[in-house]
N, C-alpha and C positions, 0 to 999 in steps of 0.2 A: 504357804508360802502363797502372798497375793500374785493372780498374773502377770504383773509387771513387774516383780522382785523376779520370777521363773524368767522374764526373758529377757532380762538383764543380766542376770545370770548365764543365760545362754550366748549371747550377744559378748560379753565383756570376756567369758570361758573361751571363745573362739578365735575373737580378736586378741588374747593372749598367748595362746596356740598358733597362731601362725608369727605372730612377731620373736617368739624364742626359737621355734622350730629354724626359721628361715637364717635366723640370725648367726644362729650359733652350728649349722650343718656343717661347715667344714673340722668343726671338733668332733662333730658325731661320725662323720666319716672315718677320723684317724684313728679314733675310738675302736671301731667295728674292723678295722683292718691289721688292727693291732691284735684284735680277739681271733681273728682269722685263722683256720688251722692250718691256711696257705702260709703264713707267715706276712708281714706286712709288705715287704718290699714287693713278693709276690702277686700280693693283693693289692698293686696297684703305687704303693709308697704314698709319696705327696702328689700325683697326678691326677686331674680327673677330680677333684677333691668336693664339687659339683654332682658326680654322679648318681643318679637317684633323686635329686631335689624333687623333679615334678610330681613322684609320688609321695613328698610332704608336705608339698604343697597344697595339692589336692585332699590329703587327709586329714590334717594340721585343723584345719576349723571344726570339722562336725568330730572329731575325737576328743577336741577339748571342750570343746560346748558340751557333747553329752558328760562327760566328766562332771562339769561342775553344775548341771543342770540334774543330774541326780547327788551330787554331793550336796548341792544347797537343800533341796525338799527333804531330802532325808533328815541332814542335821534340823529341820527345822521341825519336821516331824518327831523327831525322838529327845528334842528338847523343852517338850511339852510335858510338865511334869516331872521331868528328872534334878536331881539334884546337883553341886556345884561338883561333887570331888566324882560323879559320872559322866562328867563332861568330857573328858577326853576318849573314853569310853564311845559315846556319842562319836567324836569326830572320825575315832579309828573305822566303828562300822559305817559311817557316810562315807569314807575315802574309799574302803573295800569295796563297799557295791558300786561307786562312780568308777573305779578302775576295772570292774565287770564288764559293765556295760560300756565303759570306753573302749574296752581290748578289742570289743566287736569289730570296731572302724580300725584302730591301730593297729589290729595284728599283719589284714591283705597289705596295708601299706607302708609299715615294717619291712614283710618279707620282699617286696618288689625293692624297695628302698635298700635296704643291704647286700641283695643281692647284686644290685647295681653298682654298688658303693666297693665291692674287690670285684667288679667286672667292669671295668671305666671304657671299654672299648664297644661296651653293649649297651643300645637305649634301654630306657624306661619301659618303652612300648613293647618291645622285642621281649623283653626280662618276663613281662607282665602276659605275653601271648605262649612264651615257650612254657611258662609255668602251669596256667591255665590247658596246653595243650596234653603234657607230658603227666601232671599230676589232676587236672583239673581243680575246683575249688576247694578240695582239702588241701591241695598246697597251696595255695592262699592263707589256709589257718594252722599252715606248719607251724608250731611254737606257740599256739594262742595258750596252753597250758601253761607252759614255762614263763612267759610271756606275763600271765596273772599271778604265778608264783612267785614272779619276780618285785611285781608292781604291788603286791598286797603289801610284803613285807617294806617294800619301800614306803609306801602311804601309812602304813601302820606307826612310824617310825616319823616323814617328814609333818604329816598335816596337825597330829598332835601336838607335836613340838614347836611349828609355825604359830599354832592359833596360841597356843602356853607364851611363847616368846613375846607376842603381839601384847595378851593380858598383862605379862610382868611390865611393859614396856609402857603400857596404858597407866598404870597402876603406879608406875614410879613419877612421869608428866603430869598426871592427875586429870588427862582426857584421851581421849582414843588417838590413836597412831594414826599418820599421815600415810598418805600411798607410798611415800619411800622409805619411811619406816617400815614398813608392810614389807617392803621389797629388800631391806636387810634382814631381817628375819628371817624372811626364804630363802635365801642365801644362803644362810648358817646351816638351815633346817632341809637344805636339798643339797648341801655338800655332806655335811653328816651321815646322812640317807643313803648318797650316793656310795658313799666309803666302805658301809657294812653289807650294801649287798651287791656289791661288784662280782662276787663270782657266780649268783644267779644270772648278771648279765651274761657271764660271759657261760652259762650253762645255756640260753637262751641265743646267743649268736651261732652257736657249735650246732644248734638243732634247726636253727633257718637255712643256713648256709650248708647242712650236710646234703651229698649225694642222697636221690632218691633211692631206698633199699639198706641204705648204710647204718648201721646200728642206730648212730644219733639220731639217724630222719624217722623212727620211733615215736621219737619225744619225751623219751623218759630221762627227765630231770637229772635223777640222781645218779644214772648211768652215767650221765653226760659229763656229771662234777666228779666221779668217780673213776672215768676214762681222762680226765683233765689233771686230776690232782697224781695218779700212775705216771703218763709220761712227762710232766712237765712241772709238777709241785705246788707249791705257794705261791710261787711267780706265776703260774698260768692261771692259777684261780682269781687271782687278782690284777691279771694282763689287762691295760687300759683304763689303770684306776686313775691315773692324775689325769688325764683329758674329760676322763667321765665326771670324776670332782667339781674338777675346772667346770665342764660344759653346764654341770648340771646345777654346782652354786651361780654360774651367771645366769642359769636358766628360770633358778628360783627367784632372784633378782627383779629379770624381766619379766617371767610370766605372772608370779604373785603381785609384783608390784603394778603390772599393765592390769590386771583383771581388778585389782582393787579398786586403780584408779577409774578404768572404763567403768566399773559396775556404780561408782559415786557419781559419774557425768550422767550415767545413765536412769539415776532414781529419784 
């Protein structure tokens, strides 16, 4: 990729990330509280629906920017000399590497955000200082592995599906899709990916919210999934699936549509 294209991907990704995270924050709060081990009402119900928003506001731009600059650069490198039937694999690899990099920024922001969402009476700064005091930097990266294990399958579904839907629509109409059409493709791809990866999202939430020293605090995703299955069954594994699908479908529309439009304006 040329430097101009890289800068465009970075800026467009950051703008898209901020837009989607702030617009859909209330839905994310509802989803987190539905997945919380203490239950929706005890976690705050519909009170303090914007609890934790400062953490998201700070982390959104660098997180999304890191993802897209990695995604576009890896995609560009792998496209050289690759045949058309390997294109979905190229998108999968690029998306996976993008998530690994982005999670280095996303996880600390998400830990603070989710703890604030289930403790609306505590400020974001207080939760950050308490986490650092009791758990150190490791506490901020609690759930890194489970987040990556959630995001990689999600991206393996979402991005190849998004790119394929765009290609199909472009072929049908005889020209490259517009940004709003890319947004529609993103909504379908995001909603489907959200549904199939909800159990991993529930496990990630339980690990991030677990008290220090508890079994879930170790970060073992399979153990967390097993515990949810034993105590709550299938409904527990898919807790929050409706707000998650709704948020990510809307998020896919806003995020990928904004990304495409901003990138087009910058190039």
